[in-house]
N, C-alpha and C positions, 0 to 999 in steps of 0.2 A: 582518654580515647574511647570511642564506642567499641565495645565487644563483638558485635555483629551487625550485619546490616539491618536496616528499618524494614519493617513488614507492612504491607497493605493488604485489605481484604477488597476482592472484587464483589461486584453486586450480589451474587449468589453465594457467597461465603468462602469461596477458594482464596486461601492466604497465598501471597506472593511477595518475595523479598524485591526490595526496590532497586537494589543492584543486582541485575541478572546476568549470570555467567553465559555468554554467547560463544557458540561452537562454529560459528562462520567459517573461521580461519583453518579448520581442519581439512577442508577442501583445497584450501591453498598448500598446507603442509603435506598433502598426499598427490599435489599435481605433478602430472606427468609421470605417474606411476612410481613416485619416491618411495621408499621402503619407510613404514611407520608402525612402530611397536605399540599395538593396541592395548597390551596389558600395562605398558609403562605410562600410556596416555589416561587409562582407567584409574590407575594409583595417583596420578597427578590431580585427576579431576576429583577423586575422592577427598583430597587435601583441602580442595575448594568447598566441598559440601561440609566437611568437620568444621571449617572456618566459619560456616554461616552464610556461604555464597552457593547455597543449595537449591536455586531456581536456574534450570538449565534451558537455554534456547536453542533450537536445531531446526533442520528441515530436512526433506526426503532426499534432497541434492547436496547436503554439507559431507559429502565424503562419507566416512565411517561413524560420524557424530552419533547417530542413532545407536548404533552398536555399542560404543563406549559408553554413551550415557546408560543405556540398559544394564551393562556390565555393573556399573556403579550403584544403580538403583537396586539390583538384585543382590549384590552383596552387601549392601548397608541393610536391607530389609532381612536378610538372612541373619546379620550379626545382631539383630534387634536396635538397630539405629533407625533414626527417622530418614527415611529415604528422600530424594530430592523431588522436587516438583519438575514435572516435564512438559515443555512447550515444544511442539515440532509443528512443521508446514506441509501442506499439500499445495503443490504447485502443478496442476494438470495443465495440458495443451488445450486450447479452445477445441471444443467438439461436443459431441452428445454427451448429456450426463444423467444417465441412468443411475438407479440404486446400486446396480452391480458395479458400475465403474466407480462410485463414491465408497462403496465398502470396499472394493479391491485397494484404492489408495489408503485407506485408514488401515486397512488389515496388513498392509505391507509394512507400513511404520511400526505397528504393534508387533509384528514379528520380528523386526530389526530390533526393536527395543526389547523384546521378549516380555512384554506385558500385556494385561487384559484391558487396560484403559489407559489413555491419554489425558493429562490433565487439561490442557487447552490444544486443540487442533486448530491452527492458524491457517486460513486460506487466501491463496493469491490467485489472481485472474489476469491474464494478459491484455484482453482486449473487451473492454466494456460493450462494444458494439455487438458481440456474441451473447446473447442473453442467456445461455444456458448455465451461466454461473448461478442465477437464482434457482434452476432445478437442483444443481449440486448442493447449494445452502439448505435447501429444503430437505435434502437425503442427509445432510449432517444432523438436521434437527431430529430426523428420526433414528439415527445411529447413536445420538445423545440420549434418547430415550430408551434405546436397548442397552445403554451403559458402556459403550466402546469409547465415548468421549465425556468428559465432564463440562466442559465450556467450550464454545465456539468463538474463534477470534479471526481477524482479517487481518491481511498485511498488505500495505501500499494501497489501501483505498482512500480516495479524497473524500471530502466533505460531503458533495453532492451524493455521491454513491452511497457512503455509509448511511446517511440519512434515508435515502431510499431502500436500502436493503432492510432497515429497521421497519419503515412503514410497509413493507411487504410482509412483514411478520416473522422476521429472523431475529433470533435472541442472540445478541453479539455482546461478549464481554470485553474484548480487547480489540485494538486495531494498532498494528506495528508500523511505524513510519518513522522516517529519517527527522531527527530533530536537535539541533545544536545551536550555539552561538552562532555559526555561520550559516545555519539553514533553519530559518525561523518560520518557514511555511506552515508548520503544524500549530502555532501559536494564535492563528487567525480563524477562519470559518470552521476548520476541522474540531478546535478545541471547543467552540461554541456548540457544535452538533454533540460531540462527545460528553460534555458535561451535561447538555440538556437530556440526553439518552442514558447517561449512566455507564458510559463505555470508559474503560481505562485506556488511555495512550501508552503504549510500550515504545520508547525512544530508542532507536539505533543510530550510529554514526555521531553520537554524543561528543565523542573525542576525535572525530575526523580521521579515524585510521591512525591515531598516536599524534597527529599533528598539533592537536591542542594539549601540549604539555611543555615542560620546562625545557626539553631536549631542543624544541624548535624555535625558542625565544632568540632572536637576533641572529639568526642563522641565514646563511644563503639559500636560495632557491635550488632545490635538488634537481639533478639531471639524470639521474639513474635509478630509478625506482623498481625494486625487486618483486615486492609483494603486492598481490590484488588489492589489498586493503587500502594502502596509500596510493596505488594507481588511481582507484575510484576517488578518494577524497581529494587528491591534488586537482581533479576535475572540478570538484565544489568550489576548491579555493580559487581556481582561474574563473569559474561563474561568477565568483562574489566580489570580483574585482582584481585578482591577481596577487602575487607574492608581496607587493608593496603594501596593498590594502590589509593583507592577512597580518603582515608584520605590525601595521599601525594598530590593529587589534590587539596583538600580543603585547604589544607596549602599554598598554592600558591594563591587560589582566595580570601581568607579571608582578607589579607593585601592589595591587590588591591582594594577590596570593601570598606576597611577604608578608604583608600586613598581617594577615591572619594564621600565618605559620603553616601554609598548605602549598599543595602544588597547583599549578595551573590546571592540570587534569581535575584535581578536586573542585576546583572553582567552577570549570565548565560543567561538571556533573551536577554540582548543587544547583546552579542556575537553571538547568532543565528540571531537575527534581522539584524545585520551587515552583513550576508552573502547576496550576491546580487541575489540570487535565491529564497529567501525567501520573500513572500508577508506577512505572518504573523505568530505569534505563539499561541497557544492555550493553556490558562492556566486553569486547572479545577476548578470549584467552588463547595463547599459542603454547598448548600444552608440552611440557617438557622442555620449554625454550624461556623460562622466566616467568615469574609471576609478581603481581603488584597488591596483593591482597593487604597488607598492612596499609599502603598508602591509600588505597581506595576506602578502607574504614574511616579514615579523616574526614570523608565528605560529611559524615553525620554529625560531625562537631563543629562543622562551618555554619555560621549565620550571617548571610550578607545584609549589611545595614543600607538605609537609604542613600547613602552617599556612594557606596559600591554600586548601587543599581542605577543610580544616576549617571555614573562614569561608565559602565558597561553600555547602558542605553545609548549614550553619546557616541561611543565606539562602534557599536553596531549599526548606528545610522549611517555610518561612513561607508559601509559595505553595499555592494549592488545586491538586492533581494534575489534569491534563487527564483528562477520563472516557475509560474504555474502553482499548482495544487500538489500536495504528497502524493508520491507515485508516479507523477508525470514524467520522472526521469528514466522510467522503463517503458513509456509508451509513445513518446514523442520527443522530437529535438528540444533542447539539446539534451542528448542520452548521457547522463552523469552516472555510469555504471562501471564495473571494473574493468569490462571488456569494451567500453567506449559505445561506439554507434551500434544500435540494435536494429536498425531499419531493415537490414538484411533478413534478420529473424522474423519481423513482423510482416514484411513483404512476402516472405515465403508461406505465410499462413494462407489457407484456402479461403475464398470468398465467404462471407458469411451467409449469403442467400444464393440458392443455385440460379443460374442464368440459364435463358434459352432464347432461340430465334422465334420471333413471331412467324407462324406458318404463312400468313397472307403477305407478310412484309419481310422477307429473310434478313434485310439489312437492318432490320430493327431488333433490338435485343430487350429482354423484360428479365427482371429479378423478382421472385416470388419469396415471401417471407415463411410462407407454411401457415399463414392465418386461414382458419375455416371460411372466413368471409371472401377472400380473394376468389374462391373456387364459386362459392355460393352465388356471389354478386357479379362474377365475370370480370375482374379487373386484376391489374399487376400492382405490386407494391411500387414498382418504379419501371420506366421505359427510357431506353435511349434510342434517340434520332440522331444520327450524327454526332456532334459533339454536345448536344443538348440531352439532359436528363430531367424527366418530370417525375417527381415522387407524389403518390397517391396522399390523400389526407389520411393521418396516421393518429391512432389512439393507442393508449397504453393497454394493448391486448396481447397476451401471451399466445403461443401456438395452439393450445387447446381452446382458444376463444374466451378465457377468463379475463377479467380486468385486473390489471395491476396498480397497485396503490389506491384502492378505491377511496374516494372522497378527498384525496390530497392531491391538488393540483400541480405542486412542485415536484412531489415524487413522479408523478404522471410525466410530467414535461422532461425530466430525465431520461426515463425510459425512451419516450417517444423520439428524443433528439438522437439517443444511441441508435436507435431503430432506423431513422433516416439517415444518419452517417453509415449505417451498414449497408441500406439499399444502394446509396450513392457509390460506395466503395466496392460493391459487388459488380457495379457496371463501371468501374475504371475511374472514379471521382474521388478526390479528397475533400476534407470539409472546406477548404479554402477555396474550392470550386462551386460551392453555393453562393448562388447569386440573389435568391429571393427565398423568403419565407412567409408563409400566411398562417396566423394563429387564430383558433376560434375558441371563446371561453363561453361556457354556460353561466358563469357568474363573474361579472365584471370586477367585483372585489379581488379576484386573484391575479389582477394584469401586474401586479408588483413582483409578486414572487414568481410567477412564470416568465416576466421579462429578465429578472435577475438571472435565471437559469439561461434563458438565451444569451444573454452576454458572456456567461461563462464559456458557452461553447463558441460563440461568434464575435467576441470584441475586437479581435484582430481583423476578422474577415469583413464585417459590417455589410452583410447583405441586404438588399432592399427588403422592407418588411412592412407587412400589414398586421393590425392587430384588431379584432372586433369581438364584441359580446354578442351572442345569438340567443335566441329564446330557448333553446335547448338543442342538445346534441343527441344522436341516436345511440342509445345505450346509457349506462350509468357513469359516464365521463365527464371530467371536468375541462379538458382540453383536446382539440384535436389540431393538427399542425401538417401543412402541405409544404412542399419545398421545389425549387428548380436549381439544376445546376449547369454550368458550362466548362467542358473540360477544354482548356486552353491546348493550342497545338504542341506547346513546349512542355506541358505536365507529363 
């Protein structure tokens, strides 16, 4: 049996264990003010590190995870032992992202960890329509130059936005997303982008909160779920076709696992680890409540053959695909999260763009994106008249007037459509209220990549659309798009 987990090396040389110890469940263990012995948790986590499970994943909102991980790092370093690799997350609410805001976010984690540098700072953003995340990432690049961060990672970014961020000039090492036999979204476009750009995927949810284990083979559907992790992944099971479909998958996995003398959990982990875009998988630990390190090591002795892979492929083909792209579960229905429907949280966020009445026509309202050209040329990003919203021709221009993703039509289109949806949303419309788009290209050869992005945003909406190539656009742009929306009375 393997003596320690496999190691991989990220693009810039940072070594990473391929089985990462996830500390998400510390938030659950401390839920509702439950007493939690941090010293005992640190002692348990130290044993993980000494057994080779010495890459820890946490976040600024995972209870005391950063404090406990920092205790282990400091104690091992002081004892002359190799300290663990630390991955944490910064998950700010949408809003203005100045350097001071970014620095405060990183330094808060560093104080809790009691460290000078975090190995990977992973960034999550709730709403792509709020473009300040690009400012935040640029600030993280500067903080990396200062030495506060070794690598910048993302968490729950989809393929289109991962690519656009990289084209914007951000150096990304990892993207942490849900990836399992049950949820195979990451195997599609996201993997293509990640492999093309040298980004390692970090897979969480690989064991579906423990459902992908021997314990749940041929078992009845649970009706009383106590912990957040299983609440969350039961929603994934329901979305993938329900308990019957899940048990059909388990009926295929169990004999393959027995054939190799391993557990179903080992098999589920190996299947994800074998994907070429995956740098590592994250296995949650409930510190002080038992551990599975010896069993997890068996993953590295398992080699799936062609017959195994064919049987697994046939079984997963019987599941309903989880909808959308990676991270959609946090941003749109169906909300497959521990707390379920997040629409109340997202609806409580302020409009992306400020809205005001038109002085000459008080019944009309207008949204301004802050672009310098709106004031210079005397126009609004969008105007609402009754139930109709008209959105001006929009290019990939940030608030300072600088082009976003110059020379890259696909990345520009992602930025533009986010901005259009933000303008519509600021005036009370949803993406499904958009009834017409008009696309202008400076190079007709870009029509396919631009149309593909349009399809990702509007495949279910299917607005009327016009796409034309023009002699040129004003400024260094490949794409300009305008749109119209009609807010239905019952919306």
